[in-house]
C-alpha positions in Angstrom: 3.2 251.1 46.5 1.6 253.9 44.9 4.3 253.2 42.1 3.5 249.7 41.7 -0.3 250.4 41.8 0.3 253.3 38.9 2.5 250.5 36.7 -0.2 247.9 37.1 -3.0 249.8 36.4 -1.0 251.2 33.2 -0.8 247.5 32.0 -4.2 246.9 32.3 -5.6 249.7 30.7 -3.3 249.0 27.8 -4.9 245.2 27.6 -8.6 247.0 27.8 -8.0 249.6 25.2 -6.2 247.0 22.6 -8.5 244.2 23.8 -11.1 244.9 20.8 -8.1 245.1 18.5 -8.6 241.8 15.9 -6.4 241.1 13.1 -8.4 242.4 10.4 -5.1 243.5 8.9 -3.8 240.2 8.7 -1.3 239.7 5.6 -1.2 243.4 5.3 2.5 244.0 6.8 6.0 242.7 5.3 9.3 241.8 7.1 7.9 239.2 9.1 10.9 237.8 10.1 11.5 241.4 11.8 8.9 240.3 14.7 10.3 236.9 15.7 12.2 236.3 18.8 15.8 235.3 18.1 17.8 235.0 21.4 17.0 231.4 23.1 16.4 233.0 26.4 13.2 235.0 25.1 12.5 232.2 23.0 12.4 229.8 25.9 10.1 232.3 27.7 7.6 232.0 24.8 8.7 236.1 23.6 8.5 237.4 27.1 11.2 240.3 27.0 10.1 243.4 27.9 11.0 243.1 31.9 13.9 240.9 31.9 17.6 241.7 32.3 18.8 240.2 28.9 22.1 241.6 28.7 23.2 242.1 25.2 20.3 240.0 23.8 18.6 243.5 24.2 19.7 244.1 20.8 17.0 241.9 19.5 14.6 242.1 22.8 14.0 245.5 24.7 17.0 248.0 23.9 16.7 249.4 27.4 18.1 246.2 28.5 21.6 247.0 26.9 22.2 249.7 29.6 23.0 247.6 32.3 26.1 246.2 30.6 29.4 247.1 32.2 31.6 245.5 29.9 32.3 244.4 26.0 29.9 241.8 24.7 29.7 239.6 21.7 26.7 237.7 20.8 25.7 235.1 18.2 22.3 233.3 17.8 20.4 231.0 15.5 16.6 230.2 15.3 15.1 227.7 12.9 11.7 228.0 11.9 10.7 225.1 9.4 13.2 223.1 7.2 15.5 225.6 5.7 13.8 228.6 6.8 15.4 230.5 9.5 18.0 232.8 10.8 19.7 234.8 13.5 22.1 237.9 14.7 25.5 238.5 15.6 26.0 241.5 17.8 28.8 243.4 19.7 27.9 245.7 22.5 30.4 248.4 24.1 29.9 250.6 26.8 31.0 254.4 26.3 31.7 255.2 29.9 28.9 257.8 31.2 27.5 258.4 27.7 25.6 254.5 28.0 26.6 251.7 25.8 26.7 251.5 21.7 25.7 248.2 20.2 25.9 246.9 16.6 24.0 244.0 15.1 23.5 241.9 11.8 20.6 239.8 11.4 20.4 237.4 8.5 17.4 235.3 7.3 16.2 232.9 4.9 12.7 231.8 3.8 14.4 229.0 1.7 13.1 228.0 -1.8 9.6 227.6 -3.5 9.1 225.4 -6.7 6.9 226.8 -8.9 3.8 225.2 -10.9 1.3 226.1 -13.2 -2.3 225.9 -13.0 -2.3 222.2 -13.7 -0.3 221.7 -10.7 2.9 220.4 -12.8 6.2 221.6 -11.8 7.6 224.4 -14.3 11.2 224.0 -13.5 11.5 227.5 -12.1 12.4 227.8 -8.0 12.3 231.0 -6.2 14.4 232.1 -3.2 13.4 234.4 -0.4 15.4 236.0 2.3 16.2 239.3 4.1 18.3 240.8 6.7 18.3 243.5 9.6 21.3 245.9 10.3 21.0 247.9 13.3 22.8 250.3 15.7 21.8 250.7 19.2 22.1 252.9 22.4 21.1 252.7 26.1 21.5 254.9 28.9 20.6 254.7 32.7 18.8 257.9 32.9 18.7 257.7 36.8 18.5 255.1 39.5 15.5 253.2 38.5 14.9 254.1 34.8 16.7 252.6 32.0 16.2 253.9 28.1 17.4 252.3 25.0 16.9 252.6 21.1 17.9 250.8 17.6 17.7 252.3 14.4 17.5 249.5 12.0 17.7 249.1 8.2 15.5 246.2 6.5 15.8 244.6 3.2 13.9 241.6 1.8 14.5 240.0 -1.7 12.6 237.7 -3.9 14.3 236.1 -7.1 13.6 233.2 -9.1 15.9 231.1 -11.3 14.2 232.6 -14.5 15.7 235.8 -13.8 12.9 237.4 -11.7 13.6 239.7 -8.8 11.7 241.7 -6.5 13.0 243.4 -3.5 11.7 245.5 -0.8 13.6 248.0 1.8 12.9 250.3 5.1 13.7 251.6 8.1 12.5 251.5 11.5 13.2 252.5 15.2 12.8 249.7 18.0 12.8 251.8 21.5 12.2 250.9 25.1 12.2 251.9 28.9 12.6 249.6 32.1 11.5 250.8 35.5 13.5 248.8 38.1 12.7 248.6 41.7 13.7 246.8 44.9 17.1 245.9 43.3 15.9 244.6 40.2 13.4 242.3 41.9 10.5 244.2 40.2 11.0 245.6 36.7 8.5 247.1 34.5 9.1 247.5 30.8 7.7 249.1 27.6 9.0 249.0 24.0 7.8 249.7 20.6 8.9 247.8 17.8 9.2 248.3 13.9 7.9 252.0 14.1 9.2 253.0 10.6 8.6 253.4 6.7 8.9 251.3 3.4 11.4 253.0 0.9 10.4 250.4 -1.8 7.8 247.7 -1.9 8.7 245.3 -4.5 6.6 246.2 -7.4 4.7 249.2 -8.5 1.4 247.4 -8.1 -0.7 249.8 -6.0 -0.9 247.5 -2.9 -0.2 249.2 0.4 2.7 247.5 2.8 3.6 248.3 6.1 6.0 247.5 9.0 5.2 245.1 11.6 4.8 247.8 14.4 4.6 246.0 17.6 3.6 247.4 21.0 4.3 245.6 24.4 4.2 246.2 27.9 5.4 244.1 30.5 6.5 243.2 34.0 8.8 240.6 36.0 8.8 240.1 39.7 11.1 237.8 42.0 9.3 236.3 44.8 10.3 237.6 48.3 10.0 234.1 49.8 11.5 232.2 46.5 14.6 234.5 45.3 15.5 232.2 42.5 12.3 232.5 40.8 11.5 235.6 38.6 7.7 235.4 37.2 7.2 237.4 34.1 4.3 238.4 31.6 4.2 240.6 28.6 0.9 242.0 26.7 1.7 242.5 23.1 -0.3 244.1 20.0 1.1 244.0 16.7 -0.7 246.0 13.8 -1.8 242.6 12.2 -2.4 240.3 14.8 -4.6 239.8 17.8 -3.4 241.1 21.6 -1.2 238.3 22.8 -0.3 237.5 26.5 3.0 235.8 27.4 3.3 234.6 30.7 6.4 233.1 31.7 9.3 232.1 34.3 13.1 232.0 35.0 14.0 229.6 37.8 18.0 229.6 39.0 18.6 225.8 39.6 21.9 226.0 40.8 23.0 229.7 42.3 23.3 232.2 39.3 24.9 229.7 36.8 22.1 227.3 35.6 18.7 228.7 34.8 15.2 226.8 33.7 13.2 228.8 31.7 9.3 228.2 30.4 6.4 230.3 28.7 3.3 230.1 26.9 2.1 232.4 24.3 -1.8 233.0 24.1 -3.5 235.5 22.0 -7.2 237.2 22.8 -8.6 234.9 20.9 -7.6 232.0 22.8 -8.9 233.6 25.8 -12.1 234.1 24.1 -12.5 230.4 22.9 -12.4 229.0 26.7 -8.4 228.5 26.8 -8.5 225.5 24.5 -4.8 224.3 24.5 -5.3 222.2 21.8 -2.5 222.8 19.4 -4.6 223.0 16.3 -7.2 225.2 17.4 -5.1 227.8 18.9 -4.8 230.9 17.1 -1.4 231.8 18.5 1.7 230.5 16.4 4.1 229.5 19.7 2.6 227.0 22.3 4.6 225.6 25.2 8.4 226.9 25.1 11.0 225.6 27.4 14.7 226.4 28.0 18.2 226.0 29.9 20.6 228.7 30.2 24.2 228.1 31.7 26.6 231.1 33.1 30.2 230.4 33.5 33.8 232.1 33.1 36.0 230.3 31.0 39.7 231.5 31.6 39.1 235.1 31.7 35.7 235.2 29.6 32.3 235.2 31.1 30.1 233.0 29.2 26.5 232.5 28.6 25.0 229.8 26.7 21.0 229.5 26.2 19.3 227.1 24.5 15.3 226.8 24.0 13.0 224.6 23.0 10.0 226.4 20.9 6.6 224.6 19.8 4.5 225.2 17.0 1.2 225.0 16.0 -0.9 224.0 12.9 1.2 220.6 12.6 4.4 222.5 12.3 7.3 220.5 13.9 8.9 222.1 17.1 12.5 223.4 17.1 15.5 224.2 18.9 17.2 227.6 18.8 20.7 228.3 20.6 22.5 231.8 21.5 25.8 232.7 23.1 27.5 235.4 24.5 31.0 236.2 25.6 32.2 238.9 27.8 35.5 240.4 27.6 
């Protein structure tokens, strides 16, 4: 019980000390696509992934989750955002005995095209295209019976080019790191992770502007109710350098044994709480609203297969979208 109280107290202190941090730095970071959730399981739970058993999805969530993998895994995922904007990763994970689990991931993201207009709002005939990618290598290890740790080294690249020959690009390196503390046969999990801790090696142009990566710190917990063993409740508290503190309560319910799952979550920010929990989409400061999803785990011949689908709501009149992810175990 003392361990539980210590963990909960740490989470509360995290929220208090970051609670006054506003998004005064909004717009000063680049590589915004590095902050999105990409696996459908996390998306269905509104991005709450610090303290769940996410298998190979840990390469884009909490890398500590990779430590539970006991057989080779392959993963592919895609999430749209709007029109032709979207992307997703492919990844592979390989247990290496007592030395932990090694994973490789490659993520591609496109931001579509933009038609240039002049001061009179007339089309100039020039089209600009933007996109980027992330390559990563991850390692995770079970430190002792209850503690799991993992880290990912990432290279990031973003390019902006026009049909008139204009080209601007940026690249950098970053570290994602996380731990999970699991008790009661994984019924209780506390997770902490830091994402996009790194530096820029080039920043588009020599215009004197300062750019930074979207550094994010998250602490979360999940718990399976003793009297409802099919239900896991989870909540993440997240702070990104150019955003408000965000809260991500979510759930995962096993509808049929451990094969069919219903998931849901809702992301709200410190600003939303301050405005009295106004759930109107157009008034909400957080981009993500209600999220839902389904997960199916089965065996096809000798292969373990997981298929996840997520519905993600948006705000500011953007349409909702569907994301899909799949895992194959060998």
